[in-house]
N, C-alpha and C positions, 0 to 999 in steps of 0.2 A: 503494500502500498503507499502510496504514495505521503511523502510528511515535510511538516514546515520547514525550512532554513533554520530558523530559530527549537528545532525539533533538539532537545536533551536528551541520550538512553541514560536513564537510571536506572535502578535495582528488579525494580518492577513496572517495566518499560516505558513508554516514554515521557516523559514530561512538559507538557506546554506549555511555554510562558510568555504573554502578552499585558499590556496599560501596568499602569505604575506599582511597583514594591511595597509595600507596605514594608513598618519600620520591620527587626525581630521581636518576639517575644518576651516581654522583661523577666525574669527569673521569678517572678511572683506568678505572673501567667502560664510561665510552664509548672510549679511544681503540681506534684503527685496528691490528691490527698481521694478518699475516698477512690470507687469504681474507675480503672484504667477500660479503653479497649480491650489493653490487654490482656487484663481480669477478668473481663467478658468474656475470651476467646474461652476461658476455663470451663463457662457454663457446657454441660453434658445434656444432650436434647436425647428421648426418649420417644418409640417407638415401638410400634409391633407387638402390641401389648394381646398378647392372646393365650387364654383359659382351657386349658386340657378340660376332656369328655366331663370325666367327675368329678372336675368345680373345682380340685384339689391341689393342683400344683399351674403355675402359670410363668410362659417363657414372655421375655419382653429385650427388646434388643436399646445398648446402651451407645453412641458414636459422639467421640469427641474427634477435637483437632489435634491432627499431629503435625507439628511444626520445626522440620530440622535444618543444618544445613544444606541436609540432600532432597530433603520431600514437604511437602506440604499438599493435606488431603484429610478431611476427614475417617477417623476408622469407623467402624459398626462392629460390635461383636454379641452376641446373644450370653443374656444371662435367664436361669431360671429358678424358680424360688413358692416357698410353699404361698397360697391364696388369703395367708392369717401375715405376711411377711416376712416368716423367720426363713433361717435357713436359704438365705440367695450362694446362688454357687454361678460365677462363672463358667460357659460350658464353649465357648470357642475363644483360639488366641492367636491364630495367623496374621500376619503382617496385612494381610488384605481384608476386607471385611468380610463379615457372613452377614447374611441379614433376610427380611421375611422368611422370621419360623413357622412351619404349622405342624400344628397335632396328626399324629396318626391316627386314622378312626378308634383303635386299642389305647389311645393315650404310650405305647411302649414304643414310641419312636416324633421325632419332629423331620422334618425337610428343611431344609433354607440354601438360598442361592450367597454362592461367592466364586471372586475372582482369582482364588489361590492363587487358579491353574495358568491363568495369565487369560479366561475369558469366565464369565458367568455363567458357572456350571450349578449345575444345583446337589446335595450333597445327601445322605441319609445317617442322623444318629441315633443308635440305640442307649437311652438311658438307663439300660442297666450297665453303662460301661462301655469303651473300648472307642476306637478312634472314626470321626466320618468318614463317611466311606462315597465315592465322590459318583455317580449315579447316572451323571452322559458325560459323552466327550463332544462338543459343537463346536464350531467353527464360527459363529456369533455371538448371538450370546441370550442365555435362556431370561425368561421373563416374567410373568407371572405363573402360578401354579396351583394345583391342587387335587388334593387329593380324591382317589375315587371312593365311594362308601362303605365298600371294605376292604380298602387295603390296599389292592393289587395292585393295582396304576396307581399312577399321577398324570396329570394336565398338566400339558405348558406352553407358553407361548414364547415363537422364535421364531425372529427377523429374516429369510433367505438370506443362503452367501452368496458369496460372488462365484464367479461358474469357473474353470482350471482356464478359458482365455481373457477373463478379468483379471485373476492372480498374474497371467503370465503381462497383462500389458499395463498393468499396474507397477512390477515391479521392474519391468523396460520403460516404466511413463511413457506409454502408448494406450493410457486411460482416459482420452476422451467422454463427455456422454453428455448424451442428449435431454435437453429438461424435461422431466413427467415424462419419460420414456425408463422402460427396465427400472421398474421399483422395483426393492429390496420391501414385498407386504412380513408383517407378523402373521404367522400361521398357527391354528391347533395342532398340539401334536400330542402325542398318549405312551409312555413307559409305561413295562412292567417296572416294579421292585422284583423280583425273581430273576435269576437271569436262566438265557434259554440253555439250551445243548448243549451249545460252545462256551459256552460260560460267560455272554454279555448279551447284553441290555441294549435292544434298535427299536429308536424314537420311530412311532410311525404317524406319519402327514394324516391329522385329520380334511383339513377344510382346502378350498380353492382356491382360486384367481383372484382375492380382496384380503381385503384386512381387518385383523380379527380386533378387537378392544381386548385390554387389559381384564377387566372387568365379564367371568362368566363361570354359571356353576352346573353341576352333575344331576342331574334326576336322583329321588331318593335309591331308585334299584337298583342303579348306575347302568346304568343302557342307554343314554346319551348325556349329553350335555349342550345346553344352549350356552349363548353368545351374541352379541353385539361385533355387528358387519361393519365396514365402511368402504369407502371405493377407494381409498388409498390413504397411508400411516401418516400426512402430512395432517399439522394441528388444521387446515383452515377446513377438512374434509368432514368433521364433526358433524358437520350437519344432513351427512349422508345417512346415518345410524341404522339398521334395518337389525329387528329381531329375529334369528337363528335359529335351528338344531340340529346337531350328526347325531346321526347311530355310530354312538364309535366301534359297534364291530364293523355294520357293514360302511359305512361310510358316509351314506345314504345322510344329506342333508335336505331339512325341508323350510319354511320361512312361516313364522311364525306372527309378527307383523314389520307393514313393510307400506309406509304412509309417508307424507312430503313431511310430516315432522321427524324429529330423531329423537330414535327409542335406542336407550342401552341399562345396560345392568340387571338384567335377567336375576330371578332367585327364584327356585323353587318353592312349595309347597310344601311340607312333612310326608303329607298324605303324597304327593306326585300329584294332583290334576289337576294343581291350578297355577300357573308362573306371575310372580310380579315383576314391575321391571316399572322404569323413570321412562316418559314422554316428554318433548318438548312441545311448544308449542306450536306452529302452522303457518307460515314458516319456521324455523328456527329461529331466533333472535338470540344475536351475542351479549344484548344486555340477561339475558338469562329469565325464561319462566320455565320451571317445569313439575306435572302433577306424576304421581304415581297410578301406574294403574295395574289390571288385574286377569288375564285371561284363562282360558281352560285351555290343559295340554293338546286337547282332544283336538280341539278346534271350537271357532267360536265367537260370542261377540265381546269385545273387549271393555270389562268394565274401568272408566276413570273414576280415582276415589277422590280423598274431601283437598282440595287446596290447602294446603298449607298457609301455616305464617308469613311466610319470607318466598313460597313459591320458590325453591331452590332446596328439596327433602335430598336428606344423603341416607340410603334405604340401610339400615345395622342389617333385619333379617326378619324372621317371621316368628312368631310365639311359636310355641311347643306345639302346642294344638291349631296351631294356624287359623284362631279367632283375632290375632292380632298382628300388630307390624310398626316395626322400631324402626325410628331414627333420629337423626338428628337432623339439627340447622341452626344457625345465628338468629342471636333473639336481642338487636342494638350490639352493644359492647360486650354480652357473656353466648355460652350456646348452651343449649338444650337438648333434651334424651326425651323425647318425646313416645306415643305406643298409639297406633290410631286401628280402631275397631272396624273391620271388613266390611260391618253386616251393617252395623249406622252408621260409619265413617264419623265417629267420636272421635274425636282428637282430645289426649289427658297429657299433661304436659307432667315428666317424674321427676326433676330438677330446677330449684328457683331459685341457687345463689350466683355471684356475678362471676364463678370461676370459669379456666374456658377450657373444653373439655375437647381433644383429638382424637385419633382413628378408632370411635369405640367398633369392639366386637364383638359377637357372643360366642361363646364356647358350642360346640357338636350338638349338646344335650339341652343349649336355648336358655340355663340356668344364667349365667352366669357372667354377666359383661368383662370386661378389660378395656381400659380407654389412660392417653395419656392426660393428666391435669395440672393446669395451673395457673400463677394469679399476679397479679401487675407486683406483691412480694413476696412471692413464692414462685421457686426454679420447677422448671419441671420433674415433674415423678409419675413412675406404672401405680396404676391402682387399677381395684374390683370391685366389683359393687355385685349383688344378688340382683337378678333384674327383678325379681317382686317387690324386691323395698330399695330406692335408691339410697343406699349409704354408703359410700365410700372407702374401702381400706386400701391404705399405705403398703404397697408389698416390693416398692421399689429404693436406696437410697444412693442415690449413682449422683446426687449434691449436694452429699452430706458436707461433704470438705470447702466447700466454699467460703471466702470470706464472710463473714457476718457486717457486710456494712452498711448501711441503711441507702436505702433508696429515698427521692420524693414521691408526697402522697400522692396521689391519682382518684380524682374527683370526677364525675357525671355532672357535664353542665349542658344546659338546654337554653336555645332561645331561639327569636323572630327572625330571618332571613327578610333582605327587604323584602319580598311579596309577601311578607305573611305566614312563609315556610316553618314549621319547628325543625330544630335542624338541633346533633347531638354531637355529644366531641366531652375528651378526657382531659382536662385539666392536670398534670403536673405539674406539683409545685417545688421550687427548691428544699433539699434536705434542707433542714432549720429555715425553713422559712416562717419568717416573724410576721406575722399577719398586717399591712397596710406598709410597708414596704414593698416598692414595686422593682425590678427587676428585669433582665431584661427577658426575652418571650421568641421561642421557636417555634414556629409555623411549620408541621411537618404532615406532607399530603401523602395518601396511601396510592397504590398502582391499581389500578382495575381502567376503566374508571369501578366497575364492580368488588374492589375491595369493602375489606371495614377493620378501622381499629378495633382487637374485643383489648380484655382487658389481663394483657398475658405479660412474662413477666417478663417486668424492664431492663433488666441487664443480660437479655438473652443474646448466643455468641451471634447466629446467623444475618442477623441484618447489618444493610452498612452504616446507618444510623446512630452512635455512639448515645444509646435515651441517658439508662443509668448515669455513664460520664455527666452528658452534662447536668443532670439534676444536682449532684454532687457538686458542679462549679457554678453552680450559681442560677445556670438559670429556669426559667418554666418552659414549659411545650405546651402546645395545643396540637391533641390528634385530632381533628373533625374529619366526621363522615358527613359529607355536603351527596346534595342531590343526587342518585346514581352509585348510590353505597352499594354493598349489599345488608340484610338484618333488617331492612326496614318496610321487607315489602314490598310489593312485585310495583307498585304504581309509581312507587319513592323510586327505586329505581330506575325503569324508565323517565325520570322526570328531568334527565337529560340530552334525551333525544332531541339532535342536530341544535344541540344548545351548549356544546364543549366551550367552557367559559363567560359565560353566561350565568345560568343562576350560582352553578357551582363556584362560582367566581364571589358571587356578591354574600354562598353560606360563607365562602375562607373568612372574608373582610366581615361580613357580622359579628362573626365569631371570636376574631383579633380583637375589636369594638368591647364587645362584650365584657371581655379579659383585660382590656385598657378599663371599662366601664366600674369592676368590682377593686378597680385600684390595688390590681398584680401587677400589667406588663408596663413598662415603660415604652409610654408612644415612640420613641428614639432611641430603641434601642430593639428593633426586632429584625427577624432572621427565618428565612423560607426555607425548604427542600424538601424534594420529593423526589422519587424512583418509579419511573413506565409515564404507565398515566401522572401521575404525581411528578415524573421531571416534565411533562408535558403543559400542568396547572402552573408549576413554578417560572419556567421560562414562558407562559403569558403570563403571568403576577407582572416580573419586573416589564413587561410592554407595556402593562396598565398601569400602575403606581411605581412610584418613586418613597414611598413610604419605610420600603426595609432595605435597610444600613448590608445585605450579604444574603447573597441562597450560590441555594447551592443544585442543579439542574443535574441528575441520576436518569442514563437512558432514556429520556426522555426523545420524545417524537415533534419534532418541534417544525416541522410543514409537513402539515397532514397529504399535498398530494405527490410527495414525493415517497413519501411512505408507508405508500398503500402498494406502488411499484417494486419495491425493496421485501418490504419486510416479508414472511411466511405468513400472515393471515390475511390476504389484499382482501380478504371480504369486509373485513372489521372496519372499518372508518367509513365505507360506502351503505353499512348496515344501521350503521349511526346515522349516519346522515340522510342516506333516503337517496343522496343519486350517486355519479362517478364525476371524480372531473369535468370531465369536456359534453359531462349536463348540463355541469350548476358550478362553473368556474370559483363564480365568487365566495359561494361560501362556504369552502376550502382558504382561500385566499383571507376571509375575513375570521378565523378560525384559529388559522396557523401564527407562531410568532416569531415565524420567519418574515413576516411581512407589515409584521409594527416593530421592528428594533429603531424608528430615530424616536428618539428620546430618553433610551435605554441609560440609565446612569450608576444603575447597582450592581457593585461588585458579586463578580458571580463567577463561579466554578462549576466544572463540568467533567464529568464519570461517565463510564463507559466501557463495555465490556470488550472487544476486539472483534471477540465469534459470537457475536449477538445477532439471530437470524431473525427473533420477534422485532426489538429494533435496530434494525443497524448501523452503526457506528455511522454511518453520513451524518444522521441527522444531532449529531450529536459534534461532528463538525461543522454544518452548517452553521449553528446556534455559537462556537467558538468562535470561527471565524469573524460574522458579521459584528459579535462581541468586540473581535479586535480591530478590528476594520473603523468603531463604532470609539475606541478607545477607553474601552471600558474593560477596566483591572477587571484579568480573568485568566484563570490557568484550566489546562484539563489534561488531565490524568489515563490512559488509556491505558484498562488494564489487560495483558494478551492472553488468549488461552479462554478469558471468560465468555461463557453467552450471558441471557440475559437478565440473569441473577448468579452473581459470582460465585462461585463454592468450590474456590481452593481459601483455606484460612492464612496464606498470607496475603491475597488480595481484600481478602473480607477483610483481615483485618487495617492493608494498607487503606481503604477508603475509608473505615470509622476514624482511625487517624488522622486521614485530609479533613476529614471532613469537621475535624475538632480542632485542627489547627487553624484553619479558613475563619469559622462565625469567630473564636479565642479573639483573632488575627483584626475583625473589622468589629466587632461587639464588644472584648474585653470580658473579664468575667467580674462577679462582685467580691 
């Protein structure tokens, strides 16, 4: 890629410099107090909390950042504990990650995926003792998988491998390719747990020339597998999802549901007579509207179930008797587990606290739920609960050794936007905040736009914004869920259609005004930052107002027209705005920051991943170069190898550090 003549090659990619450099930090500004970006990287992530069929044991994964002179990666290991939290035991120790543990139906084994062999392969581990046994040897990678009901087979997804000619061409650098041709599909395979007469396990392909989504389900009798297919594995093709079922023995495939809507996520009822799935609106919209539906496996009409609060249910499973369906959904800044009565359509809320629950799963006997739980001031851990009475029991202690450092108090605040719409956000005060004192305020904007800020652990390690450090350095933070966000219902989420930078901008500005009115924010010391859609809004804000003293644009969409021609989701913006640029040039021009650069004065940091296909790095370069022409103080840091969300610890840490440095430089500290 062509670089600016002013580029400086540094340890973490190219740091581009333009405009006036401010003075160096003072000794007081650079001192470490409380949470730091480096300490935040020590927070471990918890996932895949799965309870054994008998409800006595639980496996879960612990992921931590590994940073050495030669390595920068998140390594995941599998742990085992009793469901009362006793006797935690680490099961895997390989240098490479082990992930997605799943219990065999008899509870005597777990299967998992690991790249310890060089490719992501399937492994089986007997809990009575012994080493994990590699059960596949693939050229590409094993994706999601599932045990058969009798425990004798495992079905799994695998991407097509290169042909011999393609491998030779790649080695000889004769590897040109045609766009959208010879696509490598994800296909469903099945493998026997027992070896054949030759001592081998040969995978058998079950699906044809189409892409299979990650979620699929065995029928209780083990004869068929239901799955959703799309035309291509590309992100833009989720709208083409149809529901299918394949006969495991014969390979015969039949269609269950194929409409103009997108069908996904099939789950068989315990008696195998019904199939639950999720259906989008018709036609599918990127802003998101989904309903659960049920149909007979023998054929017949589709029954749409009750619309849920946010119209974005995440199905967990059926109840053991097949009368209820359990699902999760965001509600405001917290998360909820619900049950839905299939006959009456009545929805019951199972939990009511402000906690954030992720990855809920029911065990095979459908008695016990496993999940990750966290809150503003509580690090994520693995929990279990009986599904009959929601009462979480902590089973992991992965983050028990974190330093006992305070984080700023967070509260939910509400206000009326300029058009009277009620908007909600999370206001976090500086550590040891004294009422009545005005402090610098940082406005942080989420991605999506259908993302949502929830009350998750403030010092979490995977984000690019060092939120706990900001509170330790004397900043208040406002995280707004403007119109277009999830968690507030379908009408609210669709309220920014054809209006990016309009009502959502007012929601953000009136939120800042509210914190100023509360006597918390110093109106002369305001900063703004955001990633993806948050980057779009940040770039938009600095073209609309000069009230912010510093900004950070992360992987931001800055030019809607060039974005749709280069991103991996070219249908995304036209779906929100209703037309293509050649059909309505003005709507694209009027909503793009790049066409409103005149008058920008806010010192702006630009951060972007070099391998970002979702929001290509050209979007960052466009904005950076425009700032440079305007002589606005700016820097651009390129994160090599990084996709849309940085996934290497050193790159995440560098993003945190540069954000902290930028805002301390222009806003100072208290």
